[in-house]
C-alpha positions in Angstrom: 20.7 16.1 11.8 24.3 16.3 10.6 25.7 13.0 9.5 29.3 12.3 8.8 30.0 9.4 6.6 33.2 7.4 6.1 32.8 4.5 3.7 35.8 2.4 2.7 35.8 -0.5 0.2 38.9 -2.5 -0.5 39.1 -5.0 -3.3 41.8 -7.7 -3.0 42.7 -9.9 -6.0 44.2 -13.4 -5.6 46.3 -12.7 -8.7 47.2 -9.3 -10.3 44.5 -7.9 -12.5 45.7 -6.1 -15.6 42.6 -4.1 -16.3 39.9 -2.9 -13.9 37.0 -0.7 -15.1 34.3 0.5 -12.7 31.2 2.7 -13.2 30.4 4.6 -9.9 27.2 6.0 -8.6 28.6 7.3 -5.3 27.4 10.9 -5.4 23.9 12.0 -4.3 21.5 13.9 -6.6 19.8 16.9 -5.1 17.0 16.2 -2.6 14.7 18.3 -0.4 15.4 16.0 2.5 19.1 16.5 2.6 21.7 19.2 2.1 25.2 18.1 1.1 27.8 20.0 3.0 30.8 18.1 1.6 31.2 14.9 -0.5 34.5 13.4 -1.7 35.1 10.1 -3.5 38.6 8.8 -3.8 40.1 5.9 -5.8 43.4 4.8 -4.4 43.7 8.2 -2.7 43.0 10.3 -5.8 39.8 12.4 -5.9 37.3 11.3 -8.5 34.5 13.7 -9.6 31.3 13.0 -11.5 31.7 13.3 -15.2 28.0 13.2 -16.1 24.4 12.3 -15.1 22.7 9.1 -16.2 19.1 8.8 -17.4 17.8 8.5 -13.8 19.4 11.7 -12.6 22.3 10.1 -10.8 25.8 11.7 -11.0 28.2 9.1 -12.4 31.8 8.6 -13.3 33.8 5.8 -14.8 37.5 5.0 -14.0 39.9 2.5 -15.4 43.2 1.0 -14.2 45.2 -0.5 -17.1 48.2 -1.7 -15.2 48.7 -4.7 -12.9 46.9 -4.2 -9.6 46.5 -6.5 -6.6 44.2 -4.3 -4.6 41.9 -1.3 -5.1 40.6 1.2 -2.5 37.4 3.2 -2.9 36.6 5.8 -0.2 33.6 8.1 0.4 34.0 10.9 2.9 30.9 13.1 3.4 28.9 15.4 5.6 25.2 15.7 5.0 22.5 17.6 6.8 19.3 15.6 6.8 15.7 16.2 7.8 12.6 14.1 8.4 10.0 14.5 5.6 8.1 11.3 6.5 9.6 9.6 3.5 8.3 12.1 0.9 10.9 12.8 -1.7 8.4 14.6 -4.0 8.7 15.2 -7.7 11.9 15.1 -9.7 12.4 18.2 -11.8 13.1 17.2 -15.3 13.3 13.5 -14.4 11.7 10.5 -16.1 7.9 10.4 -15.9 6.6 8.1 -13.2 4.9 5.8 -15.7 8.4 4.8 -16.9 8.8 2.9 -13.6 5.8 0.7 -14.1 7.5 -1.8 -16.4 9.1 -4.8 -14.8 12.8 -5.6 -15.2 14.4 -9.1 -15.0 15.2 -8.4 -11.3 11.7 -7.1 -10.5 9.5 -9.4 -12.5 6.5 -10.3 -10.2 6.3 -14.0 -9.6 2.9 -15.6 -8.9 3.6 -15.5 -5.2 4.4 -11.8 -5.3 1.2 -11.2 -7.3 -0.9 -13.1 -4.7 0.7 -11.3 -1.8 0.2 -7.9 -3.4 -3.5 -8.6 -4.1 -4.1 -9.9 -0.6 -2.1 -7.4 1.4 -2.9 -4.1 -0.2 -6.7 -4.3 0.3 -8.8 -1.2 0.1 -8.2 2.4 1.3 -6.0 5.4 0.6 -2.8 4.9 -1.3 -0.4 5.4 1.7 -2.4 3.0 3.9 -2.3 0.3 1.2 1.4 0.7 0.5 2.4 0.6 4.1 0.4 -2.6 4.5 2.1 -4.0 1.4 5.6 -3.1 2.7 4.9 -4.8 6.0 3.6 -7.9 4.2 6.8 -8.1 2.2 8.9 -7.9 5.4 6.7 -10.6 7.0 7.3 -12.9 4.0 11.0 -12.3 3.5 13.1 -12.6 6.6 16.3 -10.6 6.9 19.1 -13.2 6.7 22.6 -12.1 5.4 24.5 -14.0 2.8 21.5 -15.8 1.3 21.3 -13.7 -1.9 23.6 -11.7 -4.2 23.4 -9.0 -6.8 21.9 -11.4 -9.3 19.0 -12.6 -7.1 15.6 -11.6 -8.5 12.6 -10.5 -6.5 10.9 -13.8 -7.3 13.8 -15.8 -6.1 14.1 -14.0 -2.8 10.3 -14.2 -2.3 10.3 -18.0 -2.9 13.4 -18.5 -0.6 11.8 -16.3 2.1 15.1 -14.8 3.0 17.2 -11.9 1.8 18.6 -8.5 2.7 17.5 -4.9 2.1 18.2 -5.2 -1.6 15.7 -8.1 -1.8 13.1 -6.4 0.3 13.2 -3.4 -1.9 12.9 -5.4 -5.2 10.1 -7.5 -3.9 8.2 -4.4 -2.8 8.9 -2.8 -6.2 7.6 -5.8 -8.1 4.4 -6.0 -5.9 3.7 -2.2 -6.2 4.1 -2.2 -9.9 1.7 -5.1 -10.2 -0.9 -2.9 -8.3 -0.3 0.0 -10.7 2.0 2.1 -8.6 5.3 3.3 -10.2 8.2 2.1 -8.1 11.9 2.5 -8.1 15.0 1.3 -6.2 17.1 3.6 -4.1 20.6 3.1 -2.7 22.1 5.1 0.1 23.2 5.0 3.7 21.5 4.3 7.0 22.7 5.8 10.2 22.0 3.5 13.3 18.7 4.5 14.9 19.7 2.8 18.1 23.0 2.3 19.9 24.7 -1.0 19.2 23.5 -1.3 15.6 26.1 -0.8 12.8 25.9 1.9 10.1 25.5 0.5 6.6 25.0 1.0 3.0 21.3 0.5 2.5 18.6 0.1 -0.1 14.9 0.9 -0.1 12.1 1.7 -2.5 10.3 4.8 -3.6 6.7 4.5 -4.8 4.8 7.2 -6.6 1.6 8.5 -4.9 -0.6 11.1 -6.6 -0.5 14.4 -4.7 2.7 13.6 -2.9 5.1 12.4 -5.6 7.8 9.8 -4.8 7.5 8.4 -1.2 10.1 6.2 0.4 9.4 2.8 2.0 12.0 0.8 3.8 10.4 -2.7 4.2 13.6 -4.1 5.8 13.0 -1.8 8.8 9.2 -1.3 8.4 9.6 2.5 8.2 9.7 5.4 5.8 13.1 7.0 5.5 13.7 9.8 8.0 16.7 11.9 9.0 18.8 8.8 9.6 18.8 8.1 5.8 21.1 9.5 3.1 19.8 9.1 -0.4 22.4 8.5 -3.1 21.1 6.9 -6.4 17.9 5.5 -7.9 16.8 3.4 -10.8 14.5 0.6 -11.9 16.3 -2.0 -9.8 19.6 -2.8 -8.1 21.5 -2.8 -11.4 20.5 0.8 -12.2 21.4 2.2 -8.8 24.3 0.0 -7.7 27.1 2.2 -6.2 29.8 0.2 -8.1 29.5 -1.9 -11.2 32.5 -3.1 -13.2 34.6 -5.6 -15.0 38.2 -6.8 -14.9 40.6 -9.0 -16.6 42.7 -11.4 -14.6 42.8 -11.0 -10.8 41.7 -14.5 -9.9 39.5 -14.7 -6.8 38.2 -11.3 -5.6 37.6 -10.5 -1.9 36.0 -7.4 -0.4 36.5 -5.5 2.8 33.8 -3.0 3.5 33.8 -0.5 6.4 31.0 2.1 7.0 31.1 4.5 9.8 28.4 7.2 10.3 28.3 9.6 13.2 25.5 12.0 13.9 25.0 15.3 15.7 22.0 17.5 16.1 22.7 21.1 15.3 20.8 24.2 14.4 19.9 24.4 10.7 22.3 26.5 8.7 
């Protein structure tokens, strides 16, 4: 499937900011499930290219604006050909060893409730069967409700609240899987609507390491493994490692965001 992505983010500052610095993870790393035909990132209309690769294999760049600014526009324009591999990402050539992703982080520390859910839900059986049960149990526990969490919400906090968004579902699943001994990591990317009437969106899910298959994606928010509707961009131990944009500023007063994501799809012969 050929997906065309247009992602615009506009930052508006209540007062002029005189310094804005942002670290961007907006470019995809190579993956067997997708072929990037074109990918362009712009900051206020100027093309920005990756300047390096972080420890997780994500292309990264940092930009700074050291003049007064009242708004900032980030844009991603891309075309990606995707395929359905039943969520199997496989092994990362030259990447960090899977065991690195067993250690909890502050955002993925398993709470007593997460530990109890993991032990009860996974049960016995083959790894994939156990992990699909676990992902569904996370979704059963944490209802999808927007504006009930933020970038600082931990897996334990979302679990106890019983509400959250895709970021929270991913981090709760990661915490639970690590407790069971499965290396787990956070993935950020895009989701093209699977049905008419549903909006395109930036999205997040988890990848869990399964012996014999490598990294396998699980999207507890939608109770599926990623298929050709997903575009994988960055990964890390948790949201903070894979966040598309992280930054700081001086001045600016109150900040408001306008985010617009459009993804169109077409089915064409593989080229």
